[in-house]
mmCIF file of the N, C-alpha and C atoms, coordinates in Angstrom:
data_MODEL
# 
_entry.id   MODEL 
# 
loop_
_atom_site.group_PDB 
_atom_site.id 
_atom_site.type_symbol 
_atom_site.label_atom_id 
_atom_site.label_alt_id 
_atom_site.label_comp_id 
_atom_site.label_asym_id 
_atom_site.label_entity_id 
_atom_site.label_seq_id 
_atom_site.pdbx_PDB_ins_code 
_atom_site.Cartn_x 
_atom_site.Cartn_y 
_atom_site.Cartn_z 
_atom_site.occupancy 
_atom_site.B_iso_or_equiv 
_atom_site.pdbx_formal_charge 
_atom_site.auth_seq_id 
_atom_site.auth_comp_id 
_atom_site.auth_asym_id 
_atom_site.auth_atom_id 
_atom_site.pdbx_PDB_model_num 
ATOM 1   N N  . MET A 1 1  ? 11.279 2.706   -6.909 1.00 0.00 ? 1  MET A N  1 
ATOM 2   C CA . MET A 1 1  ? 10.164 1.883   -6.463 1.00 0.00 ? 1  MET A CA 1 
ATOM 3   C C  . MET A 1 1  ? 10.682 0.591   -5.833 1.00 0.00 ? 1  MET A C  1 
ATOM 4   N N  . TYR A 1 2  ? 9.924  0.096   -4.929 1.00 0.00 ? 2  TYR A N  1 
ATOM 5   C CA . TYR A 1 2  ? 10.269 -1.138  -4.246 1.00 0.00 ? 2  TYR A CA 1 
ATOM 6   C C  . TYR A 1 2  ? 9.092  -2.094  -4.363 1.00 0.00 ? 2  TYR A C  1 
ATOM 7   N N  . GLU A 1 3  ? 8.842  -2.572  -5.587 1.00 0.00 ? 3  GLU A N  1 
ATOM 8   C CA . GLU A 1 3  ? 7.616  -3.328  -5.844 1.00 0.00 ? 3  GLU A CA 1 
ATOM 9   C C  . GLU A 1 3  ? 7.495  -4.582  -4.988 1.00 0.00 ? 3  GLU A C  1 
ATOM 10  N N  . ASP A 1 4  ? 8.593  -5.239  -4.697 1.00 0.00 ? 4  ASP A N  1 
ATOM 11  C CA . ASP A 1 4  ? 8.504  -6.439  -3.854 1.00 0.00 ? 4  ASP A CA 1 
ATOM 12  C C  . ASP A 1 4  ? 7.998  -6.095  -2.453 1.00 0.00 ? 4  ASP A C  1 
ATOM 13  N N  . SER A 1 5  ? 8.527  -5.045  -1.864 1.00 0.00 ? 5  SER A N  1 
ATOM 14  C CA . SER A 1 5  ? 8.093  -4.678  -0.511 1.00 0.00 ? 5  SER A CA 1 
ATOM 15  C C  . SER A 1 5  ? 6.677  -4.117  -0.509 1.00 0.00 ? 5  SER A C  1 
ATOM 16  N N  . ILE A 1 6  ? 6.275  -3.453  -1.583 1.00 0.00 ? 6  ILE A N  1 
ATOM 17  C CA . ILE A 1 6  ? 4.927  -2.882  -1.660 1.00 0.00 ? 6  ILE A CA 1 
ATOM 18  C C  . ILE A 1 6  ? 3.885  -3.971  -1.468 1.00 0.00 ? 6  ILE A C  1 
ATOM 19  N N  . ARG A 1 7  ? 4.089  -5.103  -2.109 1.00 0.00 ? 7  ARG A N  1 
ATOM 20  C CA . ARG A 1 7  ? 3.122  -6.202  -2.010 1.00 0.00 ? 7  ARG A CA 1 
ATOM 21  C C  . ARG A 1 7  ? 2.936  -6.650  -0.556 1.00 0.00 ? 7  ARG A C  1 
ATOM 22  N N  . TYR A 1 8  ? 4.017  -6.674  0.195  1.00 0.00 ? 8  TYR A N  1 
ATOM 23  C CA . TYR A 1 8  ? 3.939  -7.094  1.596  1.00 0.00 ? 8  TYR A CA 1 
ATOM 24  C C  . TYR A 1 8  ? 3.317  -6.011  2.480  1.00 0.00 ? 8  TYR A C  1 
ATOM 25  N N  . TYR A 1 9  ? 3.599  -4.750  2.203  1.00 0.00 ? 9  TYR A N  1 
ATOM 26  C CA . TYR A 1 9  ? 2.936  -3.667  2.941  1.00 0.00 ? 9  TYR A CA 1 
ATOM 27  C C  . TYR A 1 9  ? 1.429  -3.720  2.722  1.00 0.00 ? 9  TYR A C  1 
ATOM 28  N N  . VAL A 1 10 ? 1.015  -3.925  1.462  1.00 0.00 ? 10 VAL A N  1 
ATOM 29  C CA . VAL A 1 10 ? -0.413 -3.988  1.157  1.00 0.00 ? 10 VAL A CA 1 
ATOM 30  C C  . VAL A 1 10 ? -1.054 -5.169  1.878  1.00 0.00 ? 10 VAL A C  1 
ATOM 31  N N  . ARG A 1 11 ? -0.391 -6.314  1.881  1.00 0.00 ? 11 ARG A N  1 
ATOM 32  C CA . ARG A 1 11 ? -0.934 -7.490  2.578  1.00 0.00 ? 11 ARG A CA 1 
ATOM 33  C C  . ARG A 1 11 ? -1.037 -7.219  4.083  1.00 0.00 ? 11 ARG A C  1 
ATOM 34  N N  . ALA A 1 12 ? -0.014 -6.617  4.653  1.00 0.00 ? 12 ALA A N  1 
ATOM 35  C CA . ALA A 1 12 ? -0.044 -6.304  6.084  1.00 0.00 ? 12 ALA A CA 1 
ATOM 36  C C  . ALA A 1 12 ? -1.178 -5.336  6.407  1.00 0.00 ? 12 ALA A C  1 
ATOM 37  N N  . LEU A 1 13 ? -1.396 -4.366  5.544  1.00 0.00 ? 13 LEU A N  1 
ATOM 38  C CA . LEU A 1 13 ? -2.469 -3.405  5.775  1.00 0.00 ? 13 LEU A CA 1 
ATOM 39  C C  . LEU A 1 13 ? -3.844 -4.031  5.612  1.00 0.00 ? 13 LEU A C  1 
ATOM 40  N N  . ALA A 1 14 ? -3.950 -5.040  4.770  1.00 0.00 ? 14 ALA A N  1 
ATOM 41  C CA . ALA A 1 14 ? -5.222 -5.757  4.641  1.00 0.00 ? 14 ALA A CA 1 
ATOM 42  C C  . ALA A 1 14 ? -5.555 -6.462  5.957  1.00 0.00 ? 14 ALA A C  1 
ATOM 43  N N  . MET A 1 15 ? -4.526 -6.928  6.661  1.00 0.00 ? 15 MET A N  1 
ATOM 44  C CA . MET A 1 15 ? -4.736 -7.597  7.943  1.00 0.00 ? 15 MET A CA 1 
ATOM 45  C C  . MET A 1 15 ? -4.935 -6.606  9.082  1.00 0.00 ? 15 MET A C  1 
ATOM 46  N N  . ASN A 1 16 ? -4.294 -5.431  8.977  1.00 0.00 ? 16 ASN A N  1 
ATOM 47  C CA . ASN A 1 16 ? -4.404 -4.413  10.026 1.00 0.00 ? 16 ASN A CA 1 
ATOM 48  C C  . ASN A 1 16 ? -4.397 -3.024  9.383  1.00 0.00 ? 16 ASN A C  1 
ATOM 49  N N  . PRO A 1 17 ? -5.548 -2.565  8.901  1.00 0.00 ? 17 PRO A N  1 
ATOM 50  C CA . PRO A 1 17 ? -5.600 -1.280  8.201  1.00 0.00 ? 17 PRO A CA 1 
ATOM 51  C C  . PRO A 1 17 ? -5.341 -0.059  9.086  1.00 0.00 ? 17 PRO A C  1 
ATOM 52  N N  . LYS A 1 18 ? -5.266 -0.252  10.390 1.00 0.00 ? 18 LYS A N  1 
ATOM 53  C CA . LYS A 1 18 ? -4.995 0.870   11.291 1.00 0.00 ? 18 LYS A CA 1 
ATOM 54  C C  . LYS A 1 18 ? -3.502 1.073   11.552 1.00 0.00 ? 18 LYS A C  1 
ATOM 55  N N  . ALA A 1 19 ? -2.653 0.306   10.902 1.00 0.00 ? 19 ALA A N  1 
ATOM 56  C CA . ALA A 1 19 ? -1.205 0.387   11.117 1.00 0.00 ? 19 ALA A CA 1 
ATOM 57  C C  . ALA A 1 19 ? -0.645 1.630   10.412 1.00 0.00 ? 19 ALA A C  1 
ATOM 58  N N  . TYR A 1 20 ? -0.641 2.738   11.124 1.00 0.00 ? 20 TYR A N  1 
ATOM 59  C CA . TYR A 1 20 ? -0.234 4.029   10.558 1.00 0.00 ? 20 TYR A CA 1 
ATOM 60  C C  . TYR A 1 20 ? 1.150  3.973   9.920  1.00 0.00 ? 20 TYR A C  1 
ATOM 61  N N  . ASN A 1 21 ? 2.113  3.374   10.602 1.00 0.00 ? 21 ASN A N  1 
ATOM 62  C CA . ASN A 1 21 ? 3.478  3.329   10.070 1.00 0.00 ? 21 ASN A CA 1 
ATOM 63  C C  . ASN A 1 21 ? 3.557  2.561   8.759  1.00 0.00 ? 21 ASN A C  1 
ATOM 64  N N  . ALA A 1 22 ? 2.795  1.494   8.629  1.00 0.00 ? 22 ALA A N  1 
ATOM 65  C CA . ALA A 1 22 ? 2.799  0.726   7.379  1.00 0.00 ? 22 ALA A CA 1 
ATOM 66  C C  . ALA A 1 22 ? 2.263  1.569   6.228  1.00 0.00 ? 22 ALA A C  1 
ATOM 67  N N  . TRP A 1 23 ? 1.240  2.381   6.484  1.00 0.00 ? 23 TRP A N  1 
ATOM 68  C CA . TRP A 1 23 ? 0.734  3.287   5.437  1.00 0.00 ? 23 TRP A CA 1 
ATOM 69  C C  . TRP A 1 23 ? 1.820  4.264   5.013  1.00 0.00 ? 23 TRP A C  1 
ATOM 70  N N  . GLN A 1 24 ? 2.594  4.752   5.952  1.00 0.00 ? 24 GLN A N  1 
ATOM 71  C CA . GLN A 1 24 ? 3.655  5.705   5.624  1.00 0.00 ? 24 GLN A CA 1 
ATOM 72  C C  . GLN A 1 24 ? 4.775  5.034   4.824  1.00 0.00 ? 24 GLN A C  1 
ATOM 73  N N  . TYR A 1 25 ? 5.171  3.832   5.212  1.00 0.00 ? 25 TYR A N  1 
ATOM 74  C CA . TYR A 1 25 ? 6.190  3.102   4.456  1.00 0.00 ? 25 TYR A CA 1 
ATOM 75  C C  . TYR A 1 25 ? 5.691  2.783   3.052  1.00 0.00 ? 25 TYR A C  1 
ATOM 76  N N  . LEU A 1 26 ? 4.432  2.397   2.950  1.00 0.00 ? 26 LEU A N  1 
ATOM 77  C CA . LEU A 1 26 ? 3.844  2.115   1.643  1.00 0.00 ? 26 LEU A CA 1 
ATOM 78  C C  . LEU A 1 26 ? 3.874  3.363   0.775  1.00 0.00 ? 26 LEU A C  1 
ATOM 79  N N  . ARG A 1 27 ? 3.492  4.484   1.323  1.00 0.00 ? 27 ARG A N  1 
ATOM 80  C CA . ARG A 1 27 ? 3.441  5.728   0.550  1.00 0.00 ? 27 ARG A CA 1 
ATOM 81  C C  . ARG A 1 27 ? 4.818  6.096   0.009  1.00 0.00 ? 27 ARG A C  1 
ATOM 82  N N  . ILE A 1 28 ? 5.842  5.914   0.797  1.00 0.00 ? 28 ILE A N  1 
ATOM 83  C CA . ILE A 1 28 ? 7.209  6.216   0.363  1.00 0.00 ? 28 ILE A CA 1 
ATOM 84  C C  . ILE A 1 28 ? 7.610  5.335   -0.816 1.00 0.00 ? 28 ILE A C  1 
ATOM 85  N N  . SER A 1 29 ? 7.107  4.118   -0.854 1.00 0.00 ? 29 SER A N  1 
ATOM 86  C CA . SER A 1 29 ? 7.511  3.132   -1.860 1.00 0.00 ? 29 SER A CA 1 
ATOM 87  C C  . SER A 1 29 ? 6.713  3.198   -3.157 1.00 0.00 ? 29 SER A C  1 
ATOM 88  N N  . LEU A 1 30 ? 5.574  3.857   -3.150 1.00 0.00 ? 30 LEU A N  1 
ATOM 89  C CA . LEU A 1 30 ? 4.657  3.796   -4.291 1.00 0.00 ? 30 LEU A CA 1 
ATOM 90  C C  . LEU A 1 30 ? 5.054  4.684   -5.462 1.00 0.00 ? 30 LEU A C  1 
ATOM 91  N N  . ARG A 1 31 ? 4.521  4.300   -6.633 1.00 0.00 ? 31 ARG A N  1 
ATOM 92  C CA . ARG A 1 31 ? 4.588  5.155   -7.822 1.00 0.00 ? 31 ARG A CA 1 
ATOM 93  C C  . ARG A 1 31 ? 3.645  6.338   -7.597 1.00 0.00 ? 31 ARG A C  1 
ATOM 94  N N  . ASN A 1 32 ? 3.901  7.413   -8.302 1.00 0.00 ? 32 ASN A N  1 
ATOM 95  C CA . ASN A 1 32 ? 3.077  8.617   -8.151 1.00 0.00 ? 32 ASN A CA 1 
ATOM 96  C C  . ASN A 1 32 ? 1.613  8.371   -8.472 1.00 0.00 ? 32 ASN A C  1 
ATOM 97  N N  . ASP A 1 33 ? 1.332  7.503   -9.430 1.00 0.00 ? 33 ASP A N  1 
ATOM 98  C CA . ASP A 1 33 ? -0.064 7.281   -9.822 1.00 0.00 ? 33 ASP A CA 1 
ATOM 99  C C  . ASP A 1 33 ? -0.857 6.493   -8.781 1.00 0.00 ? 33 ASP A C  1 
ATOM 100 N N  . MET A 1 34 ? -0.203 5.956   -7.786 1.00 0.00 ? 34 MET A N  1 
ATOM 101 C CA . MET A 1 34 ? -0.896 5.189   -6.748 1.00 0.00 ? 34 MET A CA 1 
ATOM 102 C C  . MET A 1 34 ? -0.996 5.942   -5.415 1.00 0.00 ? 34 MET A C  1 
ATOM 103 N N  . LEU A 1 35 ? -0.462 7.140   -5.356 1.00 0.00 ? 35 LEU A N  1 
ATOM 104 C CA . LEU A 1 35 ? -0.475 7.891   -4.098 1.00 0.00 ? 35 LEU A CA 1 
ATOM 105 C C  . LEU A 1 35 ? -1.890 8.229   -3.638 1.00 0.00 ? 35 LEU A C  1 
ATOM 106 N N  . GLU A 1 36 ? -2.770 8.549   -4.561 1.00 0.00 ? 36 GLU A N  1 
ATOM 107 C CA . GLU A 1 36 ? -4.143 8.883   -4.177 1.00 0.00 ? 36 GLU A CA 1 
ATOM 108 C C  . GLU A 1 36 ? -4.834 7.695   -3.511 1.00 0.00 ? 36 GLU A C  1 
ATOM 109 N N  . ALA A 1 37 ? -4.612 6.496   -4.040 1.00 0.00 ? 37 ALA A N  1 
ATOM 110 C CA . ALA A 1 37 ? -5.196 5.295   -3.434 1.00 0.00 ? 37 ALA A CA 1 
ATOM 111 C C  . ALA A 1 37 ? -4.657 5.098   -2.020 1.00 0.00 ? 37 ALA A C  1 
ATOM 112 N N  . CYS A 1 38 ? -3.395 5.380   -1.832 1.00 0.00 ? 38 CYS A N  1 
ATOM 113 C CA . CYS A 1 38 ? -2.800 5.250   -0.503 1.00 0.00 ? 38 CYS A CA 1 
ATOM 114 C C  . CYS A 1 38 ? -3.360 6.309   0.440  1.00 0.00 ? 38 CYS A C  1 
ATOM 115 N N  . ASP A 1 39 ? -3.414 7.544   -0.014 1.00 0.00 ? 39 ASP A N  1 
ATOM 116 C CA . ASP A 1 39 ? -3.901 8.631   0.837  1.00 0.00 ? 39 ASP A CA 1 
ATOM 117 C C  . ASP A 1 39 ? -5.358 8.436   1.240  1.00 0.00 ? 39 ASP A C  1 
ATOM 118 N N  . SER A 1 40 ? -6.144 7.816   0.353  1.00 0.00 ? 40 SER A N  1 
ATOM 119 C CA . SER A 1 40 ? -7.555 7.570   0.674  1.00 0.00 ? 40 SER A CA 1 
ATOM 120 C C  . SER A 1 40 ? -7.758 6.218   1.354  1.00 0.00 ? 40 SER A C  1 
ATOM 121 N N  . ARG A 1 41 ? -6.644 5.504   1.598  1.00 0.00 ? 41 ARG A N  1 
ATOM 122 C CA . ARG A 1 41 ? -6.675 4.187   2.267  1.00 0.00 ? 41 ARG A CA 1 
ATOM 123 C C  . ARG A 1 41 ? -7.531 3.187   1.501  1.00 0.00 ? 41 ARG A C  1 
ATOM 124 N N  . ASN A 1 42 ? -7.425 3.207   0.176  1.00 0.00 ? 42 ASN A N  1 
ATOM 125 C CA . ASN A 1 42 ? -8.231 2.342   -0.679 1.00 0.00 ? 42 ASN A CA 1 
ATOM 126 C C  . ASN A 1 42 ? -7.491 1.025   -0.921 1.00 0.00 ? 42 ASN A C  1 
ATOM 127 N N  . LEU A 1 43 ? -7.722 0.066   -0.052 1.00 0.00 ? 43 LEU A N  1 
ATOM 128 C CA . LEU A 1 43 ? -7.036 -1.222  -0.152 1.00 0.00 ? 43 LEU A CA 1 
ATOM 129 C C  . LEU A 1 43 ? -7.482 -2.032  -1.364 1.00 0.00 ? 43 LEU A C  1 
ATOM 130 N N  . ASP A 1 44 ? -8.707 -1.845  -1.826 1.00 0.00 ? 44 ASP A N  1 
ATOM 131 C CA . ASP A 1 44 ? -9.174 -2.589  -3.004 1.00 0.00 ? 44 ASP A CA 1 
ATOM 132 C C  . ASP A 1 44 ? -8.306 -2.287  -4.219 1.00 0.00 ? 44 ASP A C  1 
ATOM 133 N N  . ILE A 1 45 ? -8.062 -1.024  -4.478 1.00 0.00 ? 45 ILE A N  1 
ATOM 134 C CA . ILE A 1 45 ? -7.225 -0.631  -5.616 1.00 0.00 ? 45 ILE A CA 1 
ATOM 135 C C  . ILE A 1 45 ? -5.801 -1.132  -5.424 1.00 0.00 ? 45 ILE A C  1 
ATOM 136 N N  . LEU A 1 46 ? -5.270 -0.956  -4.232 1.00 0.00 ? 46 LEU A N  1 
ATOM 137 C CA . LEU A 1 46 ? -3.889 -1.358  -3.962 1.00 0.00 ? 46 LEU A CA 1 
ATOM 138 C C  . LEU A 1 46 ? -3.706 -2.870  -4.085 1.00 0.00 ? 46 LEU A C  1 
ATOM 139 N N  . GLN A 1 47 ? -4.675 -3.651  -3.611 1.00 0.00 ? 47 GLN A N  1 
ATOM 140 C CA . GLN A 1 47 ? -4.565 -5.109  -3.702 1.00 0.00 ? 47 GLN A CA 1 
ATOM 141 C C  . GLN A 1 47 ? -4.675 -5.588  -5.145 1.00 0.00 ? 47 GLN A C  1 
ATOM 142 N N  . LYS A 1 48 ? -5.459 -4.913  -5.959 1.00 0.00 ? 48 LYS A N  1 
ATOM 143 C CA . LYS A 1 48 ? -5.555 -5.288  -7.374 1.00 0.00 ? 48 LYS A CA 1 
ATOM 144 C C  . LYS A 1 48 ? -4.263 -4.969  -8.114 1.00 0.00 ? 48 LYS A C  1 
ATOM 145 N N  . GLU A 1 49 ? -3.643 -3.858  -7.765 1.00 0.00 ? 49 GLU A N  1 
ATOM 146 C CA . GLU A 1 49 ? -2.417 -3.431  -8.435 1.00 0.00 ? 49 GLU A CA 1 
ATOM 147 C C  . GLU A 1 49 ? -1.199 -4.217  -7.954 1.00 0.00 ? 49 GLU A C  1 
ATOM 148 N N  . PHE A 1 50 ? -1.196 -4.599  -6.683 1.00 0.00 ? 50 PHE A N  1 
ATOM 149 C CA . PHE A 1 50 ? -0.042 -5.278  -6.077 1.00 0.00 ? 50 PHE A CA 1 
ATOM 150 C C  . PHE A 1 50 ? -0.476 -6.554  -5.358 1.00 0.00 ? 50 PHE A C  1 
ATOM 151 N N  . PRO A 1 51 ? -0.909 -7.568  -6.092 1.00 0.00 ? 51 PRO A N  1 
ATOM 152 C CA . PRO A 1 51 ? -1.326 -8.819  -5.444 1.00 0.00 ? 51 PRO A CA 1 
ATOM 153 C C  . PRO A 1 51 ? -0.126 -9.581  -4.880 1.00 0.00 ? 51 PRO A C  1 
ATOM 154 N N  . LEU A 1 52 ? -0.393 -10.368 -3.857 1.00 0.00 ? 52 LEU A N  1 
ATOM 155 C CA . LEU A 1 52 ? 0.667  -11.209 -3.271 1.00 0.00 ? 52 LEU A CA 1 
ATOM 156 C C  . LEU A 1 52 ? 0.241  -12.652 -3.362 1.00 0.00 ? 52 LEU A C  1 
# 
């Protein structure tokens, strides 16, 4: 896991949720229990779990 980078990916996606590559980088970095939130593009869950 790369928890430090995850927080920045989530913040970047909050500013630009259409950034396909950022979603892919985030998915590679996440724990298994957070993959569903990433796949469904649920920024609310991701921001609560990984605040910056």
